[in-house]
C-alpha positions as CSV (number, residue, x, y, z in Angstrom):
1,X,51.1,132.2,116.8
2,X,53.7,129.6,116.2
3,X,56.7,128.9,118.3
4,X,60.1,129.4,116.6
5,X,61.4,125.9,115.6
6,X,65.0,126.6,116.7
7,X,63.8,127.7,120.2
8,X,61.8,124.7,121.2
9,X,64.6,122.8,123.0
10,X,66.1,125.9,124.7
11,X,62.6,126.9,125.9
12,X,62.0,123.5,127.3
13,X,65.4,123.6,129.2
14,X,64.4,127.0,130.6
15,X,61.0,125.7,131.7
16,X,62.6,122.8,133.7
17,X,65.5,124.9,135.0
18,X,68.2,123.1,133.1
19,X,69.3,126.0,130.8
20,X,72.7,127.6,131.5
21,X,72.7,131.4,132.2
22,X,73.6,132.6,128.8
23,X,70.9,130.5,127.1
24,X,68.3,131.5,129.8
25,X,69.1,135.2,129.2
26,X,68.7,134.9,125.4
27,X,65.5,133.0,125.7
28,X,63.9,135.5,128.2
29,X,64.8,138.4,125.8
30,X,63.3,136.5,122.9
31,X,60.1,135.6,124.9
32,X,59.6,139.2,125.7
33,X,59.3,139.9,121.9
34,X,57.8,136.6,120.5
35,X,54.1,135.8,121.5
36,X,54.4,132.2,120.1
37,X,57.5,131.3,122.2
38,X,55.9,133.0,125.3
39,X,52.9,130.7,125.0
40,X,55.1,127.7,124.5
41,X,57.2,128.5,127.6
42,X,54.1,128.9,129.6
43,X,52.8,125.5,128.5
44,X,56.2,123.9,129.2
45,X,56.3,125.4,132.7
46,X,52.8,124.0,133.4
47,X,53.9,120.5,132.3
48,X,57.1,120.8,134.3
49,X,55.1,121.8,137.5
50,X,52.7,118.9,137.1
51,X,55.4,116.3,136.6
52,X,57.4,117.7,139.5
53,X,54.5,117.1,141.8
54,X,53.6,113.7,140.3
55,X,54.3,110.7,142.3
56,X,56.3,107.9,140.7
57,X,54.7,104.6,141.3
58,X,55.9,101.3,140.2
59,X,54.3,99.7,137.2
60,X,53.6,96.0,137.2
61,X,54.4,94.6,133.7
62,X,51.8,92.5,132.0
63,X,52.2,88.7,131.8
64,X,52.6,89.0,128.1
65,X,55.6,91.3,128.5
66,X,57.2,89.0,131.0
67,X,56.9,86.1,128.6
68,X,58.4,88.1,125.8
69,X,61.4,89.2,127.8
70,X,61.9,85.7,129.2
71,X,61.8,84.2,125.7
72,X,64.2,86.8,124.4
73,X,66.7,86.0,127.1
74,X,66.5,82.3,126.5
75,X,67.0,82.7,122.8
76,X,70.0,84.9,123.3
77,X,71.6,82.2,125.5
78,X,71.0,79.5,122.8
79,X,72.7,81.5,120.1
80,X,76.4,80.6,119.6
81,X,78.8,83.1,120.9
82,X,79.9,85.9,118.6
83,X,83.3,84.4,118.4
84,X,81.9,81.3,116.7
85,X,79.6,83.2,114.5
86,X,82.5,85.1,113.1
87,X,85.3,82.5,113.5
88,X,83.7,79.6,111.6
89,X,83.1,81.6,108.4
90,X,86.6,83.2,108.7
91,X,88.2,79.8,109.0
92,X,86.2,78.6,106.0
93,X,87.2,81.6,104.0
94,X,90.9,81.1,104.9
95,X,90.8,77.5,103.8
96,X,89.3,78.4,100.4
97,X,91.8,81.1,100.0
98,X,94.7,78.7,100.7
99,X,93.3,76.0,98.4
100,X,92.8,78.5,95.6
101,X,96.4,79.9,95.7
102,X,97.9,76.5,96.3
103,X,96.3,75.4,93.0
104,X,97.9,78.3,91.3
105,X,101.4,77.5,92.6
106,X,103.6,75.4,90.2
107,X,103.5,71.7,90.7
108,X,106.6,70.4,92.5
109,X,109.0,68.9,90.0
110,X,111.1,65.7,90.3
111,X,113.7,65.5,93.0
112,X,117.0,67.0,91.9
113,X,119.5,64.4,91.1
114,X,122.6,64.9,93.2
115,X,125.6,65.5,90.9
116,X,129.0,64.2,91.9
117,X,131.7,66.5,90.8
118,X,134.9,64.9,89.9
119,X,137.9,66.8,91.1
120,X,140.4,67.1,88.3
121,X,143.8,68.4,88.4
122,X,144.0,71.0,85.8
123,X,146.5,70.6,83.0
124,X,148.0,73.8,81.7
125,X,145.3,75.4,79.6
126,X,146.3,75.8,76.0
127,X,144.5,78.6,74.3
128,X,142.6,78.0,71.1
129,X,145.0,78.2,68.3
130,X,144.1,81.0,66.0
131,X,146.2,83.4,64.1
132,X,145.4,86.2,66.6
133,X,146.7,83.9,69.4
134,X,150.0,83.4,67.6
135,X,150.3,87.1,66.8
136,X,149.6,88.2,70.3
137,X,152.2,85.7,71.7
138,X,154.8,86.8,69.1
139,X,154.1,90.4,69.9
140,X,154.8,90.0,73.6
141,X,158.0,88.1,73.3
142,X,159.7,85.3,71.4
143,X,159.7,83.1,74.5
144,X,155.9,83.4,74.9
145,X,155.5,82.2,71.3
146,X,157.9,79.4,71.9
147,X,156.1,78.2,75.1
148,X,152.8,78.4,73.2
149,X,154.0,76.3,70.4
150,X,155.6,73.8,72.8
151,X,152.3,73.4,74.8
152,X,150.5,72.8,71.5
153,X,152.9,70.2,70.5
154,X,152.7,68.4,73.9
155,X,148.9,68.4,74.0
156,X,148.6,65.1,72.2
157,X,146.6,66.1,69.2
158,X,144.7,63.2,67.8
159,X,145.8,62.0,64.4
160,X,143.7,63.5,61.7
161,X,144.3,63.3,57.9
162,X,146.5,66.0,56.6
163,X,145.8,67.2,53.1
164,X,148.5,68.7,51.1
165,X,148.0,70.6,47.8
166,X,149.8,68.2,45.7
167,X,148.3,65.0,47.2
168,X,144.7,65.2,45.9
169,X,143.9,63.2,42.8
170,X,140.8,64.2,40.9
171,X,139.3,61.4,39.0
172,X,136.4,61.7,36.4
């Protein structure tokens, strides 16, 4: 008969006396019904009894094993620390990252030229002379229209040719 696969570990615990009371009770009830598990429990109890009585004696490792362990320890000491194995590639990656994105940044332009602002005293601002401006001023008050026309006259308009309807001569 075969042992139930799910009961292998609990039966081994029962054999060495490591199973808790609930598991031990369930396994004893199962062993009473299952012949495969009963045989397995008996076998595990025999192994546990033999090992309990066995004497642990120290084992002297072979010279080959000693050389392998010593070589592994020396090689581990020669390897750079984990910090350097991680830090050096990390620093390299950061440098490449910075250079790549620095290349994408716009090139610095020429130095801005300082601009000197001349402080001017503001002359009274005369609005642009359009028909709408005159109409608005006249609609507000006659004094407003008078001051607008006075400001226009005092502005010092540069001389420009004035054409009148009767002054043009057409020649063939």
